[in-house]
C-alpha positions in Angstrom: 0.0 0.0 0.1 1.3 3.5 -1.1 0.7 6.0 1.8 0.5 9.8 1.5 3.6 11.2 2.9 5.7 14.4 3.1 9.2 14.5 3.3 10.8 17.7 5.0 14.6 18.5 5.0 17.5 17.5 2.7 20.1 16.1 5.1 20.5 14.3 8.2 18.9 11.2 10.0 15.4 10.4 9.2 12.6 10.7 11.8 9.2 9.1 10.7 5.9 10.4 12.6 2.8 8.3 13.1 -0.2 10.4 14.0 -3.2 9.2 16.2 -6.8 8.2 15.5 -8.4 10.9 13.3 -5.0 12.6 12.9 -2.8 13.2 9.8 0.7 13.6 8.9 0.6 17.3 8.7 -0.3 17.5 12.5 3.5 16.9 13.2 4.5 19.7 10.8 5.5 22.3 13.5 7.6 19.8 15.3 9.1 18.4 12.1 10.0 21.9 10.9 11.8 22.5 14.3 13.6 19.2 13.9 14.7 19.9 10.3 16.4 23.1 11.5 18.4 20.9 14.1 19.7 18.7 11.3 17.2 16.0 10.7 14.9 14.8 7.7 11.2 14.3 8.7 8.7 12.0 7.1 5.0 12.7 7.8 2.8 9.8 7.2 -0.9 9.7 6.6 -1.9 6.2 8.1 -4.2 3.9 6.2 -7.9 5.3 6.1 -6.6 8.7 7.2 -5.8 11.9 5.6 -5.0 11.3 1.6 -4.0 7.8 2.2 -6.0 4.9 0.6 -9.0 3.1 2.5 -8.7 -0.5 3.3 -11.4 -3.1 3.8 -9.8 -4.2 7.3 -7.7 -2.6 9.8 -4.8 -3.9 11.9 -1.7 -2.8 13.6 0.3 -5.1 11.5 -1.4 -4.0 8.2 -0.7 -0.2 9.2 3.1 -1.1 10.3 3.6 -2.7 7.0 2.4 0.3 5.2 4.7 2.4 7.1 7.6 0.2 6.6 7.0 0.5 2.9 7.0 4.4 3.2 10.2 4.3 5.2 12.1 1.9 2.5 10.8 4.2 -0.4 12.8 7.1 1.1 16.1 5.2 0.6 17.1 6.7 4.1 16.4 3.7 6.4 16.7 3.0 9.2 14.5 5.7 10.8 13.9 7.0 14.2 10.2 6.3 14.6 7.7 8.3 16.7 4.0 7.5 17.2 1.4 9.1 19.2 -1.6 7.0 20.6 -2.8 4.8 17.5 0.3 5.8 15.8 2.2 4.6 18.9 0.8 1.1 18.6 1.5 1.1 14.7 5.1 2.3 15.5 5.5 -0.4 18.1 4.4 -2.9 15.9 6.5 -1.6 13.1 9.6 -1.9 15.5 8.9 -5.5 16.5 8.2 -6.5 12.7 11.1 -4.7 11.2 13.6 -3.9 13.5 16.1 -3.3 10.6 14.1 -0.2 9.8 13.8 1.2 13.1 17.0 2.8 14.7 15.3 4.2 17.8 11.4 4.1 18.7 9.8 7.0 20.8 6.2 6.1 21.8 4.0 9.1 23.0 1.3 8.4 25.6 0.2 4.7 24.7 1.1 1.2 25.9 1.1 -2.1 24.2 -2.0 -3.0 26.0 -5.7 -3.1 25.3 -7.9 -0.2 26.4 -11.5 0.3 27.5 -13.6 3.4 27.0 -13.8 3.9 23.4 -17.3 5.4 23.8 -15.8 8.8 23.4 -14.4 8.2 19.9 -17.8 6.4 18.9 -19.6 9.8 20.0 -17.1 11.8 17.7 -18.0 9.7 15.0 -21.7 10.0 15.7 -21.3 13.7 15.9 -19.3 13.8 12.6 -22.3 11.9 10.9 -24.8 14.4 12.0 -23.2 17.2 9.9 -25.5 17.4 6.8 -22.4 17.7 4.2 -25.0 17.9 1.2 -26.4 21.2 2.4 -23.2 22.5 4.2 -22.2 26.1 3.3 -19.0 26.6 5.2 -16.9 25.2 8.3 -18.4 27.5 10.7 -22.0 25.9 10.0 -20.2 22.4 10.3 -18.6 23.6 13.8 -21.8 24.6 15.1 -23.7 21.3 14.0 -20.7 19.3 15.7 -20.6 21.3 19.0 -23.6 19.4 20.7 -21.8 16.1 20.2 -18.1 17.7 21.0 -18.3 20.5 23.2 -14.6 21.0 23.7 -13.5 23.5 20.9 -10.0 22.3 20.7 -11.1 18.5 20.0 -13.9 19.9 17.6 -11.4 21.8 15.8 -8.9 18.8 15.5 -11.8 16.7 14.0 -12.9 19.3 11.6 -9.4 19.3 10.2 -10.7 16.1 8.6 -13.4 17.8 6.7 -12.5 18.7 3.0 -14.4 20.5 0.3 -13.9 19.4 -3.3 -14.7 22.3 -5.5 -13.5 20.8 -8.7 -15.9 20.5 -11.6 -18.1 17.4 -10.7 -16.4 17.0 -7.5 -17.5 15.5 -4.1 -18.3 18.5 -2.5 -17.9 18.3 1.4 -16.5 14.9 2.4 -14.9 13.4 5.4 -11.3 12.0 4.8 -11.1 9.3 7.3 -12.9 5.9 6.7 -15.5 6.5 9.3 -17.3 3.3 8.6 -14.3 1.2 9.0 -13.0 3.1 12.1 -16.4 2.7 13.9 -16.7 -1.0 13.0 -13.0 -1.4 14.1 -13.0 0.7 17.4 -12.7 -2.4 19.7 -9.6 -3.4 17.6 -8.0 -0.2 17.9 -8.5 0.0 21.4 -6.9 -3.5 21.6 -3.3 -4.9 21.3 -2.1 -7.6 18.8 0.2 -9.9 20.7 3.4 -11.1 19.1 6.4 -13.1 20.4 8.8 -10.5 18.8 11.1 -8.4 20.9 12.6 -5.0 19.8 16.2 -4.5 21.4 17.0 -1.0 20.3 16.5 2.3 22.3 12.9 3.0 23.2 11.7 6.1 25.1 8.2 6.4 26.3 6.8 9.9 26.6 3.7 10.3 28.8 1.7 13.3 29.9 1.6 14.1 33.7 -2.3 14.7 33.3 -3.0 11.7 31.2 -3.9 8.2 32.4 -3.1 6.3 29.3 0.1 4.7 30.7 -0.4 2.8 34.1 2.1 1.0 36.4 0.3 -2.2 35.3 1.7 -1.5 31.5 5.4 -1.6 32.9 5.8 -5.4 32.4 4.5 -5.7 29.0 6.4 -2.7 27.9 9.8 -4.0 29.2 9.0 -7.4 27.9 8.7 -6.3 24.4 11.3 -3.3 24.5 13.8 -4.2 27.0 15.7 -0.9 26.4 12.9 1.2 27.6 13.4 4.6 29.3 10.2 6.7 30.5 9.8 10.5 30.7 6.7 12.3 32.0 6.1 15.8 30.8 4.5 18.2 33.2 1.2 20.3 32.2 0.6 18.0 29.3 -2.4 15.4 28.9 -2.7 12.8 26.2 -1.5 15.1 23.3 1.9 15.6 24.9 3.4 17.2 21.7 0.6 19.5 21.4 0.6 20.7 24.7 4.3 21.2 25.2 5.7 21.3 21.9 9.1 22.9 22.9 9.6 20.5 25.7 8.8 17.6 23.4 10.9 18.8 20.5 14.1 19.2 22.9 13.5 15.7 24.1 13.2 14.3 20.6 16.1 16.1 19.5 18.3 14.6 22.2 16.9 11.1 21.9 17.0 11.1 18.1 20.5 12.3 18.3 21.6 9.2 20.4 21.4 10.8 24.1 
């Protein structure tokens, strides 16, 4: 599968970024540009069924990891430091386990190799996104107002609305959602889970969590260290689940040091 990717920078080691659920590669642009200025090249990936990448009939972490592996190979710059947040963190973990030759270092952001409960919030997001009448939609302000009852938080609402696109070409699609909402909705339990594997990744791993997030718990530690023996953990103050958005400068500095071998 060919993914939609953006490569920034012309010199230096490669860092590949995997976004979370309902995200897209461009969410990492600000941090990537900072890293380019520090001597790295950055590959921003739209995961399958997200952004401008193709839709699939099924969804699995192994499938998504295989697609990202192909994107890294296509750059001719492997191995890469790989960074993944949330859903992208699970994909990045599976990539390192399945293709350790492609991953020089792994940075996992606020997720663990474990099943999670409580995907009702994301089901509610999808339900709200479906309530928007795309056929009669005039502009994004109207879409924002229609989504507000289901998604009161303006930050989350703005994040979701980044996935709403407008095709104005002759005979175009008009307003449409980029993510494969049908598949994502049907596979929420799989997304919340973890696909077990006997593989072990022995390269350096940095786990970055948010101090105000509960996604990484003490009971996750054994699985983290069993699959990734060279694990280090770091908690960022005044940050929740979206660590890199809440504290971009701190996250960039941490990643710069880790990617550089510190």
